[in-house]
Residue, then its C-alpha position, 0 to 999 in steps of 0.5 A: x280654658x277647654x279641657x282635653x275632652x272639650x276641644x274644638x272639633x277636628x277639621x276634616x283635613x286634619x282627621x287621621x284615616x286608616x290606611x289600605x292595610x287596616x283591618x275592616x273592624x278597626x277601620x269601622x271603629x275609627x270612623x265611629x270614633x271620629x264621628x263621635x268627635x274623639x280627638x286623637x291627642x287625648x291624654x286619658x279616658x274620662x273619669x266618670x265615677x269617684x271611688x264611693x260611686x264605684x263601690x256602690x256600682x260594684x256592689x249591685x252589679x251582676x258580675x260582682x259575685x263572679x269576679x273571683x272566678x274571672x280573677x282566677x281564670x285570667x290572672x292565673x294563666x295570663x302573664x302576670x308580669x306585664x298584663x292588666x285585667x279590667x272588668x267594666x259594666x255595659x257602659x264601659x265604666x271600669x269597675x275592677x282592674x288588677x295588675x302588677x304595680x308597674x303596669x298599673x302605674x302606666x294604666x293610671x296615666x291613660x285612665x285604665x283603672x276604676x271609674x274611667x269610661x272606655x267606650x269608643x265615643x269617649x276614648x276611640x278605638x280600644x278593646x273594651x269600647x270596640x268589643x261593646x260596640x260590635x258585641x263580640x270579642x276584639x283584639x286591638x294591637x298597639x297602632x290600631x288605637x285611634x288615640x296616640x296615648x294608647x298606642x303603647x298598649x295592646x288589648x283583648x276584650x270580650x263582652x259578657x251577655x246576661x242570658x236572662x235579659x239577652x243584654x250585654x252587662x259588661x266586658x272583660x279585658x286584658x291589656x299590656x304594653x308588650x306590643x302583641x298579644x300571645x294567641x293563648x291570651x286571646x283565647x283565654x279572654x274569650x273563654x273567661x267571658x263564656x265561662x261567666x255566661x255559663x255561670x249566669x245561665x246556671x243561676x238563671x236556670x235555678x231561679x226559673x225552677x223556683x219560679x215554676x214551682x211557685x207559680x205554675x199552679x196559676x196556669x189554668x183557664x185563660x191563663x196560658x203563659x208564665x213569663x219572667x219579669x224580663x219576658x222569657x217564657x217559662x211555661x206555656x200552653x202550647x209547650x213549644x213557646x217555652x224558651x221564647x221571648x215576649x215583650x217585657x210585661x207590665x201589669x195590666x197592659x196588653x201584649x201579643x202572644x207568640x201566636x199573635x193573640x192578645x193577652x194581658x199581664x197579671x203580676x205574680x210577684x217575681x213573674x207574670x201570668x199572661x191571660x188571653x183576651x179578646x182583641x177589642x176588649x179594653x184593660x184597666x190597671x189601678x195603682x192605689x197602694x202607697x201615698x202617691x197620687x192614685x192613678x189608672x192605666x186604661x190601655x196603657x194610657x195613664x190617668x190621674x184620679x181624685x181620691x173620690x174617683x179612686x175610692x169608687x174604682x177600688x170598690x168596683x174592682x172589689x165587686x166585679x159583678x157590679x153594685x147599685x147606686x145605693x149599694x155603692x153609696x153605703x159601701x163608701x160612705x155608710x148611712x151618711x152617704x148620698x146616692x146623688x154624690x155617687x151618681x156625680x162621681x160616676x158621671x165624672x169617671x165616664x168623662x175620664x174612662x169612657x164606656x168601660x164604666x157601665x150602669x145598672x148596675x155600676x160595673x167595669x166592662x173591661x179586664x181589670x187588675x189592681x196592685x192591691x188585688x195582686x197583693x191579695x192574690x199572692x198572699x192567698x197563694x202563700x207567696x209572702x216574698x212576691x206580695x211584699x215586693x208589690x206592696x208600696x204602702x197602705x191602700x188609698x191611705x188618705x181615704x176615710x171610706x168605710x169599705x176602703x178602710x176595711x180592705x186596707x186594714x184586712x190587707x195590711x193585717x194579713x200581709x204583716x201576719x204572714x210576713x212575721x211568720x214566714x218572711x225572711x230578712x229581705x222581705x222584712x227589709x222591703x216591708x220596712x221601707x213602707x213605714x216605721x213599724x216598731x216590731x218589724x224594725x226590732x226583728x230586723x235589728x235582732x236578725x241582721x248581722x252586725x256588719x250589715x248596714x241595714x242593721x244600723x239603719x233599722x236601729x236608727x229608725x227604731x230609736x226615732x220611732x220610739x222618740x229616743x233621738 
């Protein structure tokens, strides 16, 4: 048997259509809804999230901390006897809904409560879904709903845009069964959305100030632009670029500056520096931290590497001026090393990377960056938080090469020392995800408050690491 959401498509002759007096916004919404296969006889919006999932999504959603303000603004001024407030994420999933018991019972019948999806392609024309579709505030009066079960309701909704990303992150809605909405409610919903965006902007500006304080000193030479992880320009030469956007950076990848010149992104923890490069110069990014298979990105093309070739690339990245075959062999394998082995690996590297691998001496003829080099830079600048967020684990942990072991030990020791002296609890928790370090886990157990679920996890891992369970 088909459910109400799996019915046969509506025949064209049975499709409802807006009459001549229907507003253009509503007529367009009906057309989108019908094209998506929405059945006007649906009884309810679809349930997507169970209660546990809703709780998890709420906790991580950027509107979570702004809910008290939304509640105070809307519930304090709207008619509390007949209206329901709903707040959704960008995909139209209701995360919060509040209202008097009688109204909420009616809302449950149509799924206007937590966990249900209210996009146009799920439940047809409605305040939430249509506001998300058009990207602006919407008022949908009772009979303007496509789905018959929604027609006792009228609703006003407005999307909320994150000023950092420029993307819609949610929607706020007031719905009721009183037929029409008072104009004051319509204005109120729009004002609540704008007020939330103003608060998000204030938070963003505070983050920007901290990023500038931390990273502005890295702008010198060919480092021309400081940008956020979302591509917003925080500082630049020339200053006129500030406030503009570039493509979202990826470490080691090339992108265009506002004046058209090419630049390569260099990660700095929670921000990027864009360094100008010659248009025809190639870029190589190495990802060697952690226990995953080592890989390189040559001009954005991912290349998987054997351990030996990764060891050789790490060595060349650490010695940008180049090394002879004999020096490379000694650094990698000590007195037992064989230069013939290095020559063979260089030949294989050239088959993968082309002419960016040069000889006499062996060197990398391109713009090179690596995750372990970025962590080293951040530690040198005293940015423990940025370093620990990039650190996914030890450098090439399976490598027995003398040079790699030395770099790995030095990096791990420096990071751990700075973390224990200067890191906060979030930094300690991030580092703990890379392995069971008893001292770090003990510090977390002693520092985290009793109600924090991370404290329980740290205690369990500490007991396991000590062999107690």
